[in-house]
DRENNU-306173 format. One record per residue (C-alpha): residue number from 1; residue in three letters; chain; y negated, x, z. Coordinates in nm, 3 decimals. Layout:
N
  resi  resn  chain        Y        X        Z
   NUM   ALA      A        Y        X        Z
...
# end
This chain:
94
  resi  resn  chain        Y        X        Z
     1   MET      A    1.335   -0.837   -0.154
     2   TYR      A    1.391   -0.956   -0.506
     3   ALA      A    1.553   -0.632   -0.626
     4   GLU      A    1.818   -0.657   -0.351
     5   SER      A    1.875   -1.031   -0.411
     6   THR      A    1.795   -1.101   -0.046
     7   ALA      A    1.576   -1.365    0.117
     8   VAL      A    1.454   -1.288    0.469
     9   VAL      A    1.351   -1.574    0.700
    10   GLY      A    1.174   -1.481    1.021
    11   PRO      A    0.849   -1.509    1.217
    12   LEU      A    0.521   -1.581    1.041
    13   ALA      A    0.367   -1.283    0.866
    14   THR      A    0.090   -1.095    1.044
    15   TYR      A   -0.060   -0.974    0.713
    16   SER      A   -0.065   -1.087    0.353
    17   GLU      A    0.214   -0.947    0.140
    18   PRO      A    0.295   -1.034   -0.222
    19   HIS      A    0.607   -1.244   -0.274
    20   SER      A    0.622   -1.361    0.086
    21   TYR      A    0.555   -1.713    0.200
    22   ASP      A    0.501   -1.873    0.538
    23   LEU      A    0.726   -2.175    0.591
    24   CYS      A    0.725   -2.430    0.869
    25   GLU      A    1.035   -2.453    1.088
    26   PHE      A    1.161   -2.759    0.899
    27   HIS      A    1.153   -2.591    0.558
    28   ALA      A    1.265   -2.250    0.681
    29   GLY      A    1.579   -2.411    0.823
    30   ARG      A    1.660   -2.577    0.489
    31   LEU      A    1.586   -2.280    0.263
    32   THR      A    1.835   -2.229   -0.020
    33   VAL      A    1.859   -1.924   -0.244
    34   PRO      A    2.009   -1.859   -0.588
    35   ARG      A    2.386   -1.813   -0.612
    36   GLY      A    2.483   -1.454   -0.525
    37   TRP      A    2.181   -1.393   -0.302
    38   ASP      A    2.199   -1.317    0.071
    39   VAL      A    1.989   -1.484    0.341
    40   VAL      A    1.890   -1.282    0.648
    41   ARG      A    1.757   -1.499    0.931
    42   HIS      A    1.565   -1.344    1.219
    43   GLU      A    1.574   -1.594    1.504
    44   ILE      A    1.277   -1.620    1.737
    45   ASP      A    1.324   -1.648    2.112
    46   LEU      A    1.071   -1.920    2.195
    47   GLU      A    1.076   -1.823    2.563
    48   ASP      A    0.957   -1.473    2.474
    49   SER      A    0.717   -1.549    2.189
    50   GLY      A    0.392   -1.465    2.370
    51   PRO      A    0.183   -1.153    2.320
    52   THR      A    0.330   -0.821    2.422
    53   GLY      A    0.161   -0.564    2.641
    54   ASP      A    0.075   -0.365    2.327
    55   ASP      A   -0.088   -0.675    2.174
    56   LEU      A   -0.304   -0.727    2.482
    57   LEU      A   -0.406   -0.360    2.497
    58   ALA      A   -0.501   -0.364    2.127
    59   LEU      A   -0.713   -0.675    2.184
    60   ALA      A   -0.884   -0.519    2.487
    61   ASP      A   -0.958   -0.201    2.287
    62   ALA      A   -1.107   -0.406    2.003
    63   VAL      A   -1.331   -0.600    2.244
    64   ARG      A   -1.448   -0.278    2.411
    65   GLU      A   -1.527   -0.122    2.072
    66   ALA      A   -1.722   -0.428    1.957
    67   ALA      A   -1.924   -0.436    2.281
    68   ARG      A   -2.009   -0.066    2.274
    69   PRO      A   -2.381   -0.023    2.199
    70   GLU      A   -2.483    0.201    1.914
    71   PRO      A   -2.635    0.529    2.026
    72   PRO      A   -3.012    0.546    1.973
    73   ARG      A   -3.112    0.724    1.654
    74   ASP      A   -3.428    0.902    1.556
    75   PRO      A   -3.587    0.695    1.274
    76   ALA      A   -3.723    1.019    1.123
    77   ASP      A   -3.368    1.137    1.050
    78   ASP      A   -3.311    0.904    0.756
    79   GLY      A   -3.648    0.849    0.594
    80   GLY      A   -3.841    0.612    0.816
    81   GLY      A   -3.582    0.374    0.958
    82   PHE      A   -3.218    0.319    1.023
    83   ARG      A   -2.976    0.048    0.927
    84   ARG      A   -2.781   -0.172    1.162
    85   GLY      A   -2.587   -0.430    0.967
    86   HIS      A   -2.814   -0.580    0.704
    87   LEU      A   -3.137   -0.527    0.901
    88   ARG      A   -3.364   -0.226    0.877
    89   VAL      A   -3.572   -0.101    1.171
    90   LEU      A   -3.902    0.058    1.076
    91   PRO      A   -4.124    0.266    1.303
    92   ASP      A   -4.467    0.132    1.401
    93   LEU      A   -4.744    0.246    1.168
    94   PRO      A   -5.056    0.399    1.326
# end
């Protein structure tokens, strides 16, 4: 938060964000900021750092979605074949 002159130190990021950096515990604990800046430290409870129920449900939903078979399609609907990934399925020629 450069505009607010604040550095925030907390858990590792779950997504890429400009102007944020992942630091190991050693360097996060020794972080210094420019004079006049504030440091906000979010401590992590190592006893409770595992996945939450929401995390596990999201993972289970993603696995179910990936395992779901594609519904069969009529090859005549899109000009002689259909695409699945980078492969094309063509009907048998008489």
